[in-house]
Residue frames as qw, qx, qy, qz and C-alpha x, y, z in Angstrom:
[[0.162, -0.791, -0.210, -0.551, -39.35, 87.55, -2.56],
 [0.702, -0.697, -0.149, -0.007, -38.78, 86.84, 1.02],
 [0.773, -0.109, 0.034, 0.624, -34.99, 86.83, 0.57],
 [0.275, 0.500, 0.099, 0.815, -34.97, 90.29, -0.98],
 [0.471, -0.800, -0.141, -0.344, -37.17, 91.62, 2.01],
 [0.846, -0.465, -0.098, 0.241, -34.80, 89.97, 4.38],
 [0.649, 0.179, 0.057, 0.737, -31.75, 91.47, 2.73],
 [0.020, -0.684, -0.128, -0.718, -33.30, 94.85, 2.73],
 [0.621, -0.746, -0.128, -0.203, -34.29, 94.58, 6.48],
 [0.844, -0.238, -0.074, 0.475, -30.61, 93.48, 7.29],
 [0.432, 0.337, 0.073, 0.833, -29.29, 96.56, 5.41],
 [0.220, -0.741, -0.179, -0.608, -31.66, 98.81, 7.14],
 [0.791, -0.581, -0.174, 0.086, -30.80, 97.43, 10.46],
 [0.747, -0.084, -0.028, 0.659, -27.21, 97.90, 9.82],
 [0.205, 0.552, 0.155, 0.793, -27.74, 101.49, 8.78],
 [0.506, -0.761, -0.184, -0.363, -29.82, 102.20, 11.82],
 [0.832, -0.403, -0.112, 0.364, -27.09, 100.55, 14.06],
 [0.519, 0.187, 0.007, 0.834, -24.44, 103.02, 12.55],
 [0.145, -0.674, -0.132, -0.712, -26.78, 105.96, 13.08],
 [0.667, -0.703, -0.190, -0.161, -27.41, 104.94, 16.68],
 [0.791, -0.183, -0.105, 0.574, -23.62, 104.56, 17.44],
 [0.295, 0.423, 0.079, 0.853, -23.09, 108.08, 16.06],
 [0.369, -0.710, -0.229, -0.554, -25.80, 109.43, 18.11],
 [0.775, -0.509, -0.293, 0.232, -24.16, 108.10, 21.28],
 [0.581, -0.049, -0.065, 0.810, -21.51, 110.74, 20.87],
 [0.104, -0.454, -0.189, -0.865, -24.13, 113.62, 20.73],
 [0.289, -0.470, -0.746, 0.372, -25.80, 114.69, 23.96],
 [0.094, -0.573, -0.232, -0.781, -28.43, 117.38, 24.59],
 [0.344, -0.329, -0.621, 0.623, -28.78, 119.07, 27.94],
 [0.134, -0.773, -0.334, -0.523, -31.38, 121.47, 29.05],
 [0.295, -0.083, -0.493, 0.815, -30.79, 124.24, 31.67],
 [0.168, -0.732, -0.632, -0.189, -33.68, 125.80, 33.40],
 [0.034, -0.730, 0.061, -0.680, -34.45, 129.18, 35.07],
 [0.750, -0.615, 0.031, -0.240, -34.69, 127.27, 38.28],
 [0.009, -0.733, 0.676, -0.076, -30.91, 126.63, 38.13],
 [0.731, -0.142, 0.666, -0.046, -31.03, 122.83, 37.07],
 [0.220, 0.334, -0.762, -0.509, -29.92, 120.70, 34.38],
 [0.841, 0.008, -0.067, -0.536, -32.35, 118.11, 33.03],
 [0.892, 0.103, -0.416, 0.144, -29.64, 115.26, 33.30],
 [0.595, -0.749, 0.292, -0.024, -27.51, 114.44, 36.30],
 [0.656, -0.313, 0.601, 0.332, -25.10, 112.29, 34.20],
 [0.645, 0.668, -0.259, -0.266, -23.52, 112.35, 30.68],
 [0.742, -0.314, 0.572, 0.152, -22.09, 109.20, 29.79],
 [0.471, 0.707, -0.403, -0.340, -19.84, 109.06, 26.70],
 [0.986, 0.121, 0.092, 0.063, -19.00, 105.81, 24.99],
 [0.564, -0.560, 0.421, 0.436, -15.26, 105.12, 24.88],
 [0.576, 0.281, 0.583, 0.499, -15.48, 104.58, 21.15],
 [0.209, 0.944, 0.255, -0.007, -16.59, 108.29, 20.66],
 [0.673, 0.143, 0.008, 0.725, -13.58, 110.16, 19.32],
 [0.006, 0.194, -0.003, 0.981, -15.35, 113.39, 19.57],
 [0.042, -0.575, -0.779, 0.245, -18.38, 114.43, 21.66],
 [0.078, -0.405, -0.282, -0.867, -21.05, 117.04, 20.76],
 [0.128, -0.468, -0.742, 0.461, -23.05, 118.64, 23.48],
 [0.061, -0.518, -0.382, -0.763, -25.99, 120.75, 22.65],
 [0.158, -0.269, -0.594, 0.742, -26.99, 123.07, 25.47],
 [0.159, -0.590, -0.498, -0.615, -30.53, 124.59, 25.53],
 [0.039, -0.059, -0.510, 0.857, -31.45, 127.24, 28.05],
 [0.114, -0.494, -0.825, -0.250, -35.21, 126.72, 28.63],
 [0.151, -0.648, -0.434, 0.608, -35.71, 129.76, 30.75],
 [0.303, 0.853, 0.336, 0.260, -36.79, 133.25, 29.54],
 [0.307, -0.915, 0.027, 0.261, -34.25, 135.50, 31.36],
 [0.460, 0.844, -0.265, 0.081, -31.37, 137.23, 29.80],
 [0.837, 0.192, -0.381, 0.343, -27.87, 135.77, 29.99],
 [0.195, 0.487, -0.415, 0.743, -26.69, 138.55, 32.28],
 [0.597, -0.419, 0.226, -0.646, -29.37, 137.71, 34.83],
 [0.801, -0.186, 0.505, -0.261, -29.69, 133.97, 34.56],
 [0.581, 0.588, -0.504, -0.250, -27.22, 132.68, 31.95],
 [0.880, -0.259, 0.397, -0.028, -26.08, 129.07, 31.91],
 [0.481, 0.617, -0.593, -0.191, -23.15, 127.18, 30.35],
 [0.969, -0.245, 0.018, -0.017, -21.46, 123.85, 30.75],
 [0.143, 0.758, -0.627, 0.111, -17.91, 123.25, 31.79],
 [0.979, -0.134, -0.143, -0.050, -16.32, 119.90, 32.12],
 [0.069, 0.718, -0.632, 0.282, -13.33, 119.14, 34.35],
 [0.506, -0.028, -0.824, 0.255, -12.02, 116.43, 36.53],
 [0.498, -0.726, -0.433, -0.195, -14.22, 116.32, 39.53],
 [0.645, -0.421, -0.210, 0.602, -11.25, 117.20, 41.87],
 [0.304, 0.058, 0.178, 0.934, -10.75, 120.49, 39.82],
 [0.043, -0.691, -0.629, -0.354, -14.45, 121.63, 39.68],
 [0.331, -0.851, -0.313, 0.262, -14.53, 124.02, 42.67],
 [0.450, -0.517, 0.176, 0.707, -11.34, 125.70, 41.75],
 [0.263, 0.231, 0.622, 0.700, -12.33, 126.05, 38.15],
 [0.123, -0.780, -0.597, -0.142, -15.66, 127.50, 39.13],
 [0.355, -0.808, -0.157, 0.443, -13.96, 130.11, 41.47],
 [0.358, -0.281, 0.375, 0.808, -11.49, 131.12, 38.83],
 [0.174, 0.484, 0.671, 0.534, -14.40, 131.48, 36.34],
 [0.163, -0.866, -0.456, 0.123, -16.11, 133.85, 38.52],
 [0.366, -0.647, 0.178, 0.644, -13.04, 136.02, 38.61],
 [0.345, 0.057, 0.622, 0.700, -12.54, 135.70, 34.82],
 [0.288, 0.440, 0.269, -0.807, -16.13, 137.28, 34.42],
 [0.665, 0.507, 0.462, -0.296, -18.85, 137.32, 31.87],
 [0.412, 0.780, -0.338, -0.329, -16.83, 138.39, 28.93],
 [0.095, 0.453, -0.883, -0.077, -14.89, 135.18, 29.36],
 [0.741, -0.171, -0.522, -0.386, -18.12, 133.04, 29.76],
 [0.708, -0.564, 0.291, -0.310, -17.07, 132.47, 33.49],
 [0.970, 0.022, 0.052, 0.237, -14.03, 130.37, 32.35],
 [0.381, -0.722, 0.379, 0.436, -10.36, 131.30, 33.03],
 [0.605, 0.704, -0.304, -0.216, -8.65, 131.69, 29.68],
 [0.554, 0.541, -0.628, 0.076, -6.43, 128.81, 28.76],
 [0.610, -0.426, 0.549, -0.380, -7.17, 126.92, 32.00],
 [0.350, 0.272, -0.878, -0.180, -5.60, 123.45, 31.33],
 [0.233, 0.034, 0.886, -0.399, -8.01, 121.99, 33.90],
 [0.596, 0.421, 0.226, -0.645, -10.92, 122.69, 31.65],
 [0.518, 0.035, 0.818, 0.246, -11.65, 119.82, 29.37],
 [0.092, 0.424, 0.593, 0.678, -14.34, 121.50, 27.41],
 [0.035, 0.478, 0.479, -0.735, -16.74, 124.50, 28.00],
 [0.265, 0.648, 0.614, 0.365, -19.56, 126.26, 26.22],
 [0.084, 0.331, -0.041, 0.939, -20.52, 129.78, 26.05],
 [0.157, 0.368, 0.650, -0.646, -23.04, 131.31, 28.50],
 [0.110, -0.315, -0.635, -0.697, -26.43, 131.60, 26.89],
 [0.313, 0.007, 0.327, -0.892, -29.63, 133.29, 27.93],
 [0.537, 0.265, 0.715, -0.361, -33.27, 132.05, 28.06],
 [0.708, 0.583, 0.224, -0.331, -34.42, 130.56, 24.82],
 [0.345, 0.759, -0.531, -0.153, -30.94, 130.26, 23.28],
 [0.982, -0.051, 0.147, 0.103, -29.07, 127.13, 22.39],
 [0.115, 0.786, -0.596, -0.119, -25.30, 126.61, 21.83],
 [0.994, 0.091, -0.018, 0.060, -23.35, 123.54, 20.64],
 [0.055, -0.820, 0.569, 0.016, -19.73, 122.55, 21.43],
 [0.954, 0.192, -0.229, 0.022, -17.54, 119.69, 20.49],
 [0.265, -0.764, 0.586, -0.052, -14.42, 118.35, 22.05],
 [0.616, 0.323, -0.718, 0.032, -11.89, 115.24, 21.47],
 [0.816, -0.511, 0.095, -0.253, -12.06, 112.58, 24.03],
 [0.779, 0.415, -0.424, 0.203, -8.57, 111.24, 23.43],
 [0.169, 0.436, -0.569, 0.676, -7.24, 112.48, 26.77],
 [0.681, -0.335, 0.197, -0.620, -10.24, 111.11, 28.85],
 [0.238, 0.224, -0.940, 0.096, -10.02, 107.95, 30.88],
 [0.659, -0.441, -0.451, -0.409, -12.81, 105.77, 32.35],
 [0.668, -0.291, -0.558, 0.397, -10.88, 105.54, 35.37],
 [0.192, 0.055, -0.212, 0.957, -10.94, 109.17, 36.08],
 [0.000, 0.699, 0.660, -0.274, -13.87, 110.97, 37.82],
 [0.144, 0.174, 0.291, 0.930, -15.19, 113.95, 35.80],
 [0.090, 0.658, 0.617, -0.422, -18.04, 116.49, 36.33],
 [0.161, 0.462, 0.354, 0.797, -19.90, 119.01, 34.42],
 [0.202, -0.658, -0.494, 0.532, -21.36, 122.18, 35.95],
 [0.179, 0.873, 0.263, 0.370, -22.57, 125.80, 35.13],
 [0.568, -0.150, -0.248, 0.770, -19.95, 128.16, 36.08],
 [0.132, -0.728, -0.166, -0.651, -22.28, 131.31, 36.09],
 [0.061, 0.342, -0.587, 0.732, -21.74, 132.78, 39.43],
 [0.549, -0.138, 0.509, -0.648, -23.53, 130.95, 42.25],
 [0.835, 0.197, -0.220, -0.465, -24.83, 128.08, 39.95],
 [0.515, 0.360, -0.777, -0.032, -22.12, 125.50, 40.17],
 [0.272, -0.228, 0.755, -0.551, -23.26, 124.36, 43.80],
 [0.667, 0.197, 0.593, -0.406, -26.43, 122.92, 42.47],
 [0.686, 0.644, -0.117, -0.318, -26.02, 122.93, 38.61],
 [0.040, -0.567, 0.815, 0.114, -23.69, 119.96, 38.38],
 [0.956, 0.131, -0.002, -0.262, -23.55, 116.39, 37.17],
 [0.653, -0.360, 0.616, 0.255, -21.19, 113.40, 36.47],
 [0.574, 0.658, -0.397, -0.281, -19.41, 113.19, 33.15],
 [0.623, -0.410, 0.663, 0.060, -18.02, 109.74, 32.62],
 [0.441, 0.460, -0.655, -0.406, -16.53, 107.51, 29.96],
 [0.804, -0.044, 0.510, -0.302, -18.10, 104.09, 29.62],
 [0.637, 0.003, 0.739, 0.218, -17.31, 100.78, 27.80]]
């Protein structure tokens, strides 16, 4: 009887381990009306072939007033991408169309809204410095964090 229980426990542990590794490729970030993300770093496992980011705006204001998004770029490109995003405007989610410097970006969402975006990691390197930020005008100076690829 003990051996059946042991086998069941081992199988359950294996399923949990598979589930946990899949969850390492999914990240949830909250953005607030006080222009802050609830995380300062998003660390993605090298083994993740695709990353999913769920963004939730916990504020109450409309996206035209206090919208938030997430844009991921190399850290060296962040300021230029944010500046070009302001020029691109709201209808482009404050991201210049077809900008090769943008690794991934979400849509702009308002208070109480959520959005999900996915992107492939095959061109990312653990040796490169990446950042994530909100490109809504005036937000990128404080709404930012480190995005990195780890072991």
